[in-house]
Steps between C-alpha positions, in 0.01 A plus 500: 500500500164329534279595208134426429405511132127541439451432130237296314707449183675166560779561250576842648486377860717194430759727340506739796515226763788332318686828443478612864597158633802496272601826671482319834169643618192323635216545251142381561213522255127563523286453188206732581416800710330319788783249533752782487310704758496207743868421443601864549314511832653178630850511350803690616603661171749774420312608188190414296492503120138541394346477155224755463249287309434191714206260523281486814648824639672763289845626590397847612225366727749253645750774579235731645372220723851425627555865584168510684627206706813704584721262302776725371707248301641685195304433180624523144219494245557330166247584229444526128311819587783748486342840437556782748145475638545125552825549690346774715206275591737223596710720724196660661357154575804436719762376256858609560622463142348429160673325213318470164524183293708402313798551729858384544561273798815695589289813548237311698769357728655844553162651586421220746838546669437875524161442663654270759778750574246773561277288716449616855259256661429322826737215416797728439674205338871530440637511148864467606642238733845470655661223704868560572663586167215340303250742343188434295290759319153375407435768240826496303541123556861550598686297760834620630756313709774719650421763239518260206189409303419130469263344249209293627238308308141623558417219743826550688416869530155426641648250743760747622243779522276288722788394724626858537150627568500260796865547597581356841190280493468131423327451165348155455493296181123531488524879521743502208289268289188709555658843460782448251377208289122535559492125574263345751625142517768272646762720672750215467561577131867577435435807284575720803828325578619547143427873497636556851825332391526721191420813698751414773773451238436854373460700820729309739787413269831557682337613825640401836164580660212402266172689482270216397447232764316168505311457826483124539146371529352847460599675178733781401612835630697789359688717749814707528777248535708739716238501776 
């Protein structure tokens, strides 16, 4: 998932960014309402997590403005204001869910996953990918090979997710650095080679026809090895 966290409390936002990234998700942060509003308009996010009390533009105004712009990205509101009237105002402003502070991250994660499952939007993005006997579920974070679950590290999961999302297409090193590592520098770094090697050892072990291919001089491709 790609998640935008709009939260002015640095300690709280650092915690959430770290926690979501450890789960293998892409998590961006905006520190005030105006910054968050601009990022939500420009970014391609699966869900927004919005604090209600923000500087420069409060959370409810931010959400209302997004809805007026026909931006239907699911929004989960986080707020210390947890009374019934507060929750009703948040939902009526265009929020899809409302979680009072303090909260448990496990519940927040479950609510975010539920919002993404329910989403019906113009992108219609897949949450489950399959290439041959390899299956990946973005929401449960499970990867199956021939019906057997394999364990991937968070970065390996994000790498595989990106490759499977573009199955049958050449994915360049620069594309991987920008979308999996969020790097914008020298594409000759060997960090990709290391992770590709680890991923290949897990998904192609014992295969006569591998799924993950190196396209010399271009990048990488994942495709059904039987085709």
